[in-house]
N, C-alpha and C positions, 0 to 999 in steps of 0.2 A: 397627404393629409388634407382633408376638406375643412376649410375655415368658414364659419358662418359670417353673415353680414352683420356688422356692428351698428350701422346707421342706415336707415331707409328714409329718404327725403323726397318730397314732392315739391318742386318749384311751383308755387301757386300764387298768382297775382292777387287773388282775393286776400291772402295773408298779408300782403303789403298794404292793401287798402285798409285792413283792420289794424294796422300799426304793429304787426308782429315783427320783431327785430332780433329775437333771442335764439330761436331754434337752430338756425344755421350755425351760429357761433358756438352754441353749447355742443352741438353734435360734432363739429370739427375739433373743438378743444378736447372732447372725450376720447377721440380716436387714439389708439396706441399703434405702435409700429406693427405692421403686418395685418392689421384689421382691414376689413373691407367696408366700402360705402357704396350705396346705390342711390342715384338721382333719377327721378322721373320728370321729364319735361313734356309739356303738352305741345300741340301744334299751334300754328298761327290762330289767333282767336281765343286761345286758352284751353285748358283741360276742363272737361265737363264735371259738374258737381257729383254726378253718379259715379264717375270714374274715381274721383277723390275719395268718396265714401267707401268704395270697394277696396281701394288701396289702404285706407285707414283701418279697415277690418283685418288687414294683414300686416299691422304694426308699422305702417308708413306714417310719417309726420309731415304736415305742411310746413313750408318755410318760405320766407321772403328773400328775394335777391335784391332788396333795396326798393327805393321809391319809384324807380323807372320800370316801365313795362318793356321788357326786352324781346327781341325777335327770337323765333325758334332756333335760328342759326347761331345767335350770340349768347343765349342763356347758358348753354353748356360750357362755353368758353369762360364765362363769368364764374361759374361754379368751380371749374378747374383752377382758375386763378386764385380763388379764395382758398381752395384746398391746398394748392402749392404754397401759398403764403403761410398758412397755418402749420403745415406739416414739414416744410422745408426751410423757409426763410426765418421762421422764429426759433429754429433749433440752434 
């Protein structure tokens, strides 16, 4: 059985600069057991605005990973930690 993706998120440093703090939390809290989530992370230097616009046309939402600008290698680990905390440790 094919399951659809429930949350599509773009880790976007511009969202942090704009003070966005809610999308990641809301998306993680809305996940139910067995649902899927997709994160998109940009390269060093950040994801391009045109790439973000294309992703948003496909129902992706920008989210902040906090006030720090994370390296391309550490941003996915941060997101996985947040996902683990929300879906495993709070249960």
